[in-house]
N, C-alpha and C positions, 0 to 999 in steps of 0.2 A: 504493499499499500504505500504510495510516495503522492505526493504533490507535484504537479507537473503544468508549469505554464508553457500554454499551448500556442505553435505556431501558427500566425494566422494564415488563412488561405482567403483570398478574394473571394467575396461572396458573387453568385452567379448573377447574372442581371436579371430582373425581375421588373415588372410593372412598377411604377412609381419611384420615388427616390431611392437611393440605394439602402438597402436593409445595414442595421450594424450586425457587427462581429463580436465575437467573444473578444472580451479584453484579455491581454496575454503579458501582464506584468508578473515579472517573477518576485514581486515583493511579497513579504508575508507580515502579519499583524494587522488589527482593524484600521491602523491609522496610516497604512501604506497608500500613496497613491494609486489611483486607478489610472485607466485610459485617459490620454491627455492632461495627466496630472492632476485630475480630481481627485478628491477625499473619498475614500472607498466609502463604499454604501451597506454593508453588510457585513456581518460579523464571521463571516468565512474567514480561514487561514490565508488563502489566496484566492485570488480573482475565479481562479479556476481549479476545481480539486477533483483528481481522478480516482474512482473508486474500483479498486480490483480485488478481485477473491472469487468469483464464482467460475465454475468449470465449464460454462457452458452458456447461451445464449441466455440473455435476462429479458423475459416478457414483459415486466409487471415492476412497478416501484411508486410508493407514496410515502409523503411526510406525514407524522404523526400529528394529530390536530395540536398538540402544543409549539412543534416546529423544531424539535431536538432530536427526534431519532428518524431514520429513514430505514423503512421495510422494502426489501427485494425479491422477486420470485424470478426463478429461473428452471431453465429447461434441465437442468442438474438436478431438478427435483426438490431443492431447499431453498429455505426462505432465510436471507440473512437480515440482520438488524444491524445499523450501524450508527454511530455516533454523528450528530450533524456539525459539531465543531472542533477544533483542536484539526488533528489529523484525519479526520472521519475514520476512526478504527472500526473495525468489522468484530461486534462483542457478543453476537450470540447467532446461533443457527440453528433454525428448526427442522425437523427432520421427520418425516412421516409418510409424506405422498408418495406413491410409488408409479408414478409419472411428474413430466412437467408441470410448474405452477403457472399457471396461463393468466391469473388475474387475483388481487389481493387488493384487501381494503382495512382500514382501523375503523374499528366500532367508534362512534361519536366522542366517548369517554376516553377513548385513547387505551383503555385496557386488555382490548383484544385485537386480533388480526384474523379476520376472514379470508379464506384461500378457495380458490376453483382449480380443478384439474383433470386431465383427460384420464386419469383413475378412475373416474365417474365419482367423485368425491368433492365433496364441500367441506370445508373444516374449519374449526375455530379454535386459537391459539391463546393460549394464556401469556401476555408480553413479559411479566414479572420473572415468571419460571421458565418459559421457552417451551411448557409442554403442551402438547396436545390436549384440549377441553371437551370438544365433539367432534365427531365424525359423520356427517350428514350422508348417506350412503343408498340412496333410493332411485337416483337417475340411473338408466340403463347404458349410455354413452358418454361420451366426453363430457364435462362440464367446461363450457368458456369463459363464462362470466357468474360474476356475483354482486351483490350490493346491500351494505346493512342500511338500516333504517336511519334517518337523521333524530328523528323523537317517538317517543311512545315505547312502547313495549321492543324489547329486545329482537326484533324481525331481520330476516335476510332472504333476499330473492336470490335463485339461480337459474341459470338460463343453460340448456343441453343440448346437445346434436341430438339426444332420443325426441326431439320436437315439444319438450313440454319447458316450463318454468314452473319452477316450485317454491310456495313459502316456507318458510322454517321460522319456529319461534324456541329461541335458543335455551328456553327454559323447558321445552317439552322434547318428548322421544319422537322422531319421525315427523315428517314433512305435513304441514297442518292443512295446505292446500296446494293442487296441481292445476295448471291452466296449460290444457293442450293444444297445440296449434298443429298445422300440416307440416311444419317446415322446421329445420335446425335453429336452433336461437344460438343466437353468438352476443347478444349484448343483452344487459337488464339494468334497470334503474328503479328506485321508488321517486312516488311525488313526495313534496315538501312534507305533506300531513301523512304520508305513510297508508292514505286510503286508497292508493293506485298503485299499479306497476305499469312500467312499461318495459317493451320487448322488442328487440329487432334482430332479424335474421336474414336467411339467405332468399328470403323473398321481396328482399328491399324496401318493405314496409316497417313502420312504428305502430306498434298497436298498444294500445291504452287499456288496461284492464282494470275493472272495480272490483276491488279485492271482496268487498260485502257479496256484490252478484254474483261474481266469478266468470264474467264475461266480459267481451271487448265492446268499449263504449265509444271508441274512435279507433280511425287508422288514418296515419298521415303519411302520405304518398308523396315521391318527390326525389329520392335516390333511384339512382338505375342500376346499382348493384350493391352486393351485398353489406349490411351494417356491420362495422367490425368495432363500434364502441360508442356510448353515450354516458352523457352526465349531465345531470340538472346542475343550473345556476345557482348561486350561492343566495340568491333571493326566493328561488324556486318557482321563479315564473316562467323558465325558460329552460329547454333541453337540446343539451348541444349532441349533435349526432356524426360521426364519421363514416364513410363508405368508401366502397372498393371502386367508385367510379370519381374518386379523387376529389369528392366535394365535402366540406365541412359544412353542416346547417345547423343554424339556429330556429327552434320551432316556438312560438308561443305557446304556453300551456294553461296561459289564464283561462278562467271561466267561459268569459265572454268573447274571446279572441276572437277575430273575423274567421272566414271560411278557410281561406289560404294561410294555415298558421306558419309556413316558412318564410319567417320574415331577413333571414341573411344567408348568403351562402359564400364561403371562403374556399380560394382554391389557391395551387402551388405546389401542395407536397403530394407525393406519390405512393401509390401500391402498385407491387409486383408480384411475379409468378410465385413467390413466395408464399403469398396469402396470408401473411400475419395479421393477428388480428389488433391492428394499431389503434391506441389508444386516443383520446382527445381530452382537455379537460381546461377549465375556467382559472382567471386569476380571480383571487379573494373577492377581488372589488367589482369582478364581472366585466371590468374593462377591456381585458384582453382575454384570447384563446389561443391555445396549442394543440398541436397534434403531431405524433409520430408518423415518419416518411422513410419509404424504400431507399430513397436516394442519400441516406446517412446524414441530413440535416436536420436541425431543431428549427420548426418554422414557429414564431408567434405572428400573430396577427390583432391589429386594433377593433374591436369590436363595432365602434361607431363608423369608421371610416372604410372597415373591410381591407385595410392595406397591408401587406407584409411587413413588421415594425421588425422583426429580426429574423436572419436565415443563419444559423450558426453551423459552421463546420467543426469537425474534429472526431465523431465517430466513423468507424472504419466499417461497418455494417449498419442494417436496418435499425432505425430509430423506432424503438416498438412502443414507449411510453414517453412523455413529457410532464412533468407536473410544477406547478407554481407552489413557492413556499408559502405558508400560511399568513407570515407577518412580515417578512423581508423580500426586498426585490432579488429573488433567487430564483433559478430553474434548475430542475434536475433532471437529466435525460440518461434512460437505459436502453441498450442497443445487443443487437445478437453479435456484437464484438465482444459481450463478456465484459464490458464497461460501464460504468456510471459516471457522468461527468457533473459537477454543481458548478455552476457559473451566476457571477453577477451581471445582472440586466439593466 
């Protein structure tokens, strides 16, 4: 594990003003100047930190709600926990999955991690001890996606290649509800009030399920290819979706939104033959969005203008997930190159 100031590469031309690149200043300490001699804006030890240790492609990563720990899930079947500060040391490895870790999330209180795997299970892990505390094994095929509820009872939704999404209560044994679809489910999320779930899959549509009724109340059409990821906005009003049609869409999920709920489309990032489930996410204030890209770049867009603000080089494999830090101007990215970068933006 070392700190590597990265060589700057020229950003490829994109429409609009030229995007920013990673700053590559080999200073340490929070008061070291950033690029252009500006004061550093984050508590990272260096403007760019490289985290290494996974033995295979990393598919997913998330900051915990407090912003001081990172969890990452890999094709090597392991979940790593890393300290955000100092040398970003890996301090815990969670083992138990029998196949790759495709998706993981922290619960709202930061005490547990929920993970999904092609081993057909969803698992819950205690962050203090690193022990698996629940194994949810009712799917009959790969589990591609999982999502814990933001509030209310400790619910988790999962989506699988078996064509179902399942609702789990972490206090109970077995799934409490199953939502059957005709096609593989590749992405799931909860509504803000946890009364609805959103599912996306290989039929290109986003379906809104009413948990109480157990039925689809709305279908959002617009993507032309498989949906690989979705995330609800911090304020709960909008849903961000990423598709293999190389489009990132924002949908207005408020109750009385107009008929056409797709209010923004962002382009620039790429999917390719690897067909990885590239993730997408919001900045904490909702002003920016980011998405993984098969062209090895980290893309960050301004949600208002739809302009690419940053196109950051450095990874040597598909960027599978990028996430914003909950309180600081830091972006984290994980890649098929087995590496995680943390950078100031």
